[in-house]
C-alpha positions, 0 to 999 in steps of 0.5 A: 463467458463477457471479459471482466474489467478489471478496476484499480481502486485508487488515485496512487501513482504508485500502485497503478505504476505496480499493476502495469508490471503485470501487462493487463488492461484496467481502469483506475477509479477513485474510491469514496471510502473514510480512511480515519482509522476507529478508536483502538482500531489495530493496524492488520485490520485498518489496513484490511478494513480500508482495503475492502471498503475501497474495493467495494467503493468502486464495485458498488458503481460498476458492471458486474462483471468487473474484478476491483482491487482496493488496497491500504497501506500502514507504518506501525511503530510498537502498535501507533500509526505512522501515516503519511507526513504532507509536510517536510517537518512532519516527515523530519519529525517521523523520521527521527522516531524512527531513526534506528528502529524497526516498523511494520509495513502493512499493505491491505488487499481486497479484490472483489467481485459479483460473486467472491471477495479475496483478502490479505494481509502483506507485511513488511519488516523494516530496520532503519538506520540510526539517522543523523539530522543531515542524512533525514535533510539529504534523503527528504530533499532527494526522494520528496515521501510527502505522500508516503506512509512513515516517509519511506519511498524503498522503490528510490532512495530510501534503501540507503537509510535502512539496513534491512528489508524483510518480506514475502512479496517485495512489490507490497512495500510499495503500495500492491502486493503483486505476488498476492494480486496474481494469485487473486486473479487467476483464482478469479479467471483473469489468468497472469501471464 
């Protein structure tokens, strides 16, 4: 059997860094996917759908022997999806709203081959500390999380603004659940380690 080509359907530097931890060679290709939520679409369904659409969009353009990984993440506060802030002002508003609250970060995952599609959603519960405006400003100046869901980067100074994080897979919170990725790659014939 020819070697399988592993492709990460993402331009995220965070997902790239995570996948590199597994010591596998892979390519990174931008998916062609509209990430707009559908009216009334719950966060769990949204991240699963987007992970599938990202993986499938790249897989369609690749060799049949490829394994494509798609992933997406959203933050959910009481049923409201909290996206990426993109600006300092939006990040201040997000963290002010999240202050003292529990947020669920849902990370959708899809691995696609010619023969199979494997999907999962890995959730992480995050309880934010009660944050003062000064704490929010200091955190934003340190981490600049403007491209991260809910203005939160757990892998950097984010641990300073939360009371706890609970997950079956800590890497899911950064954007790619490596425990599940490893299990799926093994199932698809790409042994890790």
